[in-house]
N, C-alpha and C positions, 0 to 999 in steps of 0.2 A: 505494499499499498504506499501512495509516494503520500510525504507530509504536505498537507495543503498550505503551508504558509512556512515563512523564514524566520526567526527572530533577528537579535540585533545583538551585538559583542560589543562595547564600548572600552572595554578595561581588564585587563588579565596580569596574573603573578602565576607562574611555575617554577617548584621548587622540588629537590628532593633531598632528604632528609637521612641521617644514622644517627640513633643515639644509641650509644652504648650502654649495655648494664642490665637494662630491662628485656627479659626471652618474650617473642613475638607474640606466642601465643598466650600469653597473661592478659594481653588487651582485648580478647574475644572472648571473656567472660560472660558478657551477657549483649543482646540487643537491648538498646534502651530508644526514648526518644524525649528530647527534651527543649527547653530553648535556654536561651543565656544572653544576657545585655551583648552589646556590640562591644567586639573585642575581647571578651572573656573567653577562659577555660581556653585560651589556646587554639579559635577557630578559627582568628584571624592575625596569625603573629607577628604580622606590622603593625597590629593595634590602627587602624587607619581607618577612614569609613568600610561601614558593612553595607550601604544601599540605604535605602527608605526605611524605616524601621527600625525601633531599636533591640529587636529579640532576633536570634536566628534559631529555627529549627535545628536540633545536632542528634544525629543517630551513628549508633555502632552498628556493628555487624561481625557477624561469625564466621567464621573460613569453613568450608566443607570438603571431605576428604574424599569427595565421590571424584569418576572418571567424569572429563567434560570433553565432548565432541566437540573442540573447537576449530576453526580451519588455520591454516598454516601451519600444522603442527601433529606432532606424535609418529605413533609406526606408520608405513605405506603397505598398500598392497602393490603388487608388482603385476604390470601388464603389456604384454608385447605388442607389436603392429598387427601380427596375425589375429588377435584377441579383443578387439577393439570394442566389441559388445560386451565384454567381461566390464568394461568402465563402470554399465550401469550398475554391478552387486557392489561398488568400493563401499558407499556410505552406508550398504544394509551390514558388511563386514565391521562396521564399528571404525571407520577410517574416513579421514577426508582428506586426506594423499592417496596419490600412486605415485608408482616410477612408472614412466611409459619410454620404451626402449623402442626405438626405431631403427631397424637392424637393415641397411643399404647391400647387403652381400652381394648381390647381384647384378651391381648398378658401380661397380668401381672402376669402368672404364666410358660410362654411358651417364646421358641425363637422368632425372627422376621421373620416369611416366606419370602422365597427368591421371592415370588410375591410380596410383601411390598416393600422391599430391591428394587427389582425393578423399582416401580413405584415413590420412592423417588430419586433413578436416573434419571429416566424419565423428575420430576419435573427440578432437577437441571439443567439438556440438556436444558431444554425449554428456564431456565431462563438464563442460556450463549445465546441461540441463539436469544433472545428477545431483550439484554442490558440491564438487569435488575440485582441488586442484591437483597438477601436472608436475613430477620433476622431470624434465625432458633428457634425455641422451641420443645421439645418434651416435653409431658406430656401422663397422662393414665386418665386423667379427663377434660372435655370439658364444664362441668355443675355444676350447684351448689346443685343438686341433685343427682348427682352420690353415691352411697352407699359407694363404694371404688375408693381412689382419687391417687392410685400408686401402685406399685412393690414394693413387698420387697426387701433389698436391693441388693444381691445378683445379683438380676434379673436384675434390675438396669444396675450394671455395664455391667452384661453379653451385655445388649444391647448396650450400648455405646460401646462395644468392637466390635460388630456386624458394627454400622455406624461407626467406625472411618475408614475403607477403603475409605467410599464415604464423609465424611469430607475431608480428605486426598485430594482425586483425584478432589473436586468442591472445594476448599476453595477459589479459585479465587472469584466465584459468593459468597460466605460468606460475609454480614458485618461485623455480630457478631453472636453470639449466644446467648441466654437466657439461665441459667443453666439449669431450666426445673427440670423433671423427678417426684421430691418430689410434694407430697401434690397436693391440690386443682388446677385444671389449670396449673399445675407447678410453683405455684407461692409460696413454701416451707413454706406450713401451713397447719393446717387440715390434714395431713396424717396419713391414716387410716391402717400405717406397723410401726409405731410408729417411723419415720424418722425425725421429729421434735428435732433434736438436733445437738448439733456440731459436734460430729464426723461423722455420716452420711453424713450432710452435704461437710464434708472435705472431706472424701472419692468419692463422688460425684465429686467434685471439683477437685481432683487430676486426676479422670478419664479421666474430659471431657479434663482439660488441655495438658494432654499425648495426647489424641485422636485426636484435632487439631493441626494443624502443629505451630510452636513457634509465625508466622506471625497474628494469628486471637486471638480475644477475646472471653471472657466470659463475661456474664452481670449477677450481682446477683440482688433479689429484694429489698433488704434492705442494706443500708450502712454499717451496723455493721455484716453482714455478711462476708463481706470483711475482715475488722477489725478482728474479729473474728479468720477469717482463719490465716491471718498473725500474730496475736499476735501482731499489733502495729498499734496505729491510727493513725499514722503518715500519711497524706495524701501525693501521690506521688509526686515527684519535678521534675522538667526540666531534672535535672541530671542523674534522676533516670526513666526517660520515656524511651520507644522504646526499652528497652534492652533486654525483653525477660525473665524476672522474674515473679514470679506471682504478684506480684505490680503492675507491668505493663503492665500486659495483663486480670487484672480484673477490669470490669466497672460498670454501673448502670443503672438498668430500673427500672421504676414506673410506675405503673399499675391502681392510682389512684391518678393523679397528679391534686394537690388542690381541691380535693375532701371533706376535713377538713382540719383541722389545723395541724393535721398529716399527711396529706395525706392517711388517714385510715391505719395508722399503718406502714408507711414507717420510721418516724421519733418516738423515745420514747417522748410521751407527756413532759417530764422534760429535754429534751434538743434537740428539735426542729432547734434552730440555731444553735444549736453546729452540728450539721449534715449536714445542708445545706452549713455550711461552711467549712465542710470537704469534700462534693461533689461540690463546686465551684474551690477549690482548686486540686481535685482531676480530676474533669472531663474537664481540659483544656487539657489530656494526653490519656483517655480512655471514651469507649463512653457511652452516656448519651442518655437516650430513652424511650418512654413506649406510657401510652393512658391515658386519661380522665376517672372518671367513674361516674361523677355525676355532676350537676351544682351547686357552692357554691358559690353566689357572697356573696361580692362583689370580696370574693379571687380569685374565677375563671372568673373572666370581666377581659375584656380587655389589663388596663394598669397593673394588678396585672399579669397576665397571662405573657404579653413581658416580665417584669420586671426579673421574676424569669427563664424564660427560657433560656434569656442570663447572669443572675447571674450563673444558674447550667451547662450552655453549654449542651442545648438540640441540637442533631442531627436530630431524628428522631420523628415522633407522626403519632399516627393511626387517620388516614382520616375519619374514618368513627364513632367513640367511644370515648367519648359520645355524644351522638348525639345533645342533648341539648346545653352541652356545644358548640360546634363547629356552630349551630347556632345563640347562642350567641354572638360569635366571630364575625362571619357575620354583624351579625343586628348593632355590635359595630364599623364596621369599621377596623378592626385589622386582620382579616382572611387576606386576600393578604399580609400582612406585614411579619404576621409568615411564611407564606409560601417562601417568599424571603429570610428569613434569619434563618430558620431552618438550623442548620448546618452552613458549613462555606459560606464564600460569597467576592470572591476577586474581589478586585478593582483595576485596573492597574490605577496608580499617574501617573508615570512619565518613559522615558526610554532612554537608550543611547548606543552609540554605534560608533566605529572610522570610520571617512569619507574615503571615497575613501581609503582603502586599496588596497595591491597587495598581489599575492599569496604567499605564505613564510612568511607572517608577521604577528606578537603577536598583536590582537586586544584588546582594551576593550569595555565591553558588561556591562550591569547594567541595573536593573529597581527597582523600588519601588511599592508596594504593599500593599492593606491597607484588611484586612479581617474584612469584617463588618456584618459578621454573628454570631450567640451565639457560636458557638463551634468551634474547629478547625478539619483538617483530624485526625484521626487517626489511619489507614491503611496506609502501606507505600505506596509513589508517585513518579515517577520519575520526572526530570524535565531536559530540555533540550533548548538550544538555536538552532532555523533551520534555514537554509539558503535553499532556494528552487529558482532555476534557469535554468541556460542550465546543473545545474546536481542538486542533493539533497543530502545537508547531515546533521546533527544531533549532536550538541555538547553538550553532559553530564555535567547539573551544578549541583556543588557541596551542594549546599539548600537544606535544606530537607524541605518541603511544610507542613508536620506536623505539624512545631514550629511555621509556620504562625498564632499564636493566634491570637483569637478576638480585634480587635483595639478598641482604642474608639473616635467614629466617631464627641466627641465634642473637639477634638484636635486634632492636625497636628500629627498626628498617623500612623507609618508605619513599614513595612519589608523593609529590602534594599539589592540587590544581585548585588556584584561588582565584576566581573571577568576577567581574561584575557586569550585570545583565540588563539591558532595557527592555521592560516589558512594553508593547505598543497601546498606544492610548485607546486602541479600537479592539483592543483584546477583551471577548466575553466574560463575565464575570463568571464564579464559581468554584468549584472542588476539582483539583488536576491531579492525576498522578504525575509523579516527577520520577524521571528517567536518566539512565545514561546510556548512549546508543555509540557502538562502535563499528559502523557499518564498513564492507570493504571501499577502500577508494575509487575503483572504476565505477563509471556512470554505468554501465555494464551489470554489474553486482551489488550495486549498495542498497537497492531494496529487497534484496533476498534474505531472508534471515538466517538462512544455514551458511552465510558467508559472515554476519556477524559474531563478533565475541562477547562470549558470556563469562560473567564473572565467577569465581571459584567460592561462592557463598553459600553458606542454609540461611533458609529463610528470605531468602531474596528473589521475588517473583521475577521470572522470566516470561516474555512476553513471547513466546513461541513462532506469532503469527507477522511479528514486525523485526523480531532482535533486539528488543528494548530492556534494561535490566533497571528494574521497575524497584526506586528506592524510598519511597515514601508520599504523601500527598500534599497540595500546594491549594491554599485556601487565597485565590484571590477574589477581594473585596471590592463591593461597587466603590 
């Protein structure tokens, strides 16, 4: 349902906090609703104007331990180009992501035929229809026994050019695209066309960054592939994130996570810790994900696996491979915890808004949210305050949810949004539900509630028809 009117935002404050000492769970003991004077009880830590009226409604929230089926995070289902119809079943299996492999094994010396391009288009349409997003990889080899692992470089570049219109038209349902194309499985090794070199890798990355819109990111198989492309080993900083540069658009995929000390060559044996620390910093702002490829206890066991996923900010993981590792996590009792914490996990701590305003008033609205997941969002995400009653109006908020980086659950750590919002003179009076809406930023998906983010809280009303997190009520007086 399309909102019928747009609100107005006139003043904004966004902050992140960490207060040492008090365990975060102790702050979620109860749900309460009360009013406080303007500037009181820490609702506006600047001590400034809280808008019209001297009182605020203040509410605290309990965290939920439930698994939340949220977009752009979690375990993924595996679907190949000859199984396009399987995309219809992904969400029914409890996933919002599918890894979609496009194998061009028969086209190493020719263009992609129209029939195959149409099948790729059909896959993208099904993904959009089914309310899921795709992790893409294109390769020429899907087996360890393939005698030919890739195409000549010029043919690869021609194929990327052919795929570019599809990548542009359906970027909304692309979570991220793995660099692929070169070598066995598209993992940038064992090239049969002499492409295991920096020059070839650079040309493929250049082409992919141009083929995708600036809003979408590429992932490379080893962190050194990113740094050699950029000519710098400096990880992405907060100031450089999301700016559209190559550095801000290249992330990481690891297809042998935990399988050995080096993750089977992901890190050089002489600098394992150096490159892990690089990803730990870089991965705050770009996608990190992949799969395991073999049992390697104790490194692949629960305790270390969860610790490393949190440190390196994993957003997604293969649900099926490696099956021995997945089974070991289930037997070790951590599989459900991994399911809940891959990617972001937003827990609303408290919220406040002006009590009993009138049309034409400027009201205060704010909230504190903790991210208890392993990672942050990396694709753009809209944020609104919602008033739903005699009419429906949404008010854009200035905070960027991609910057709600993971918080330490052992301390009182959170991100705060605190804003002033103008209620228009013609707003009908009455009782409104007040909510927070985090829809997809793509216009094609914004009104689809399957792509909206739900907070991980108990007792919080979820409007599954529109994707609103309803946090309370506001009475608009005449």
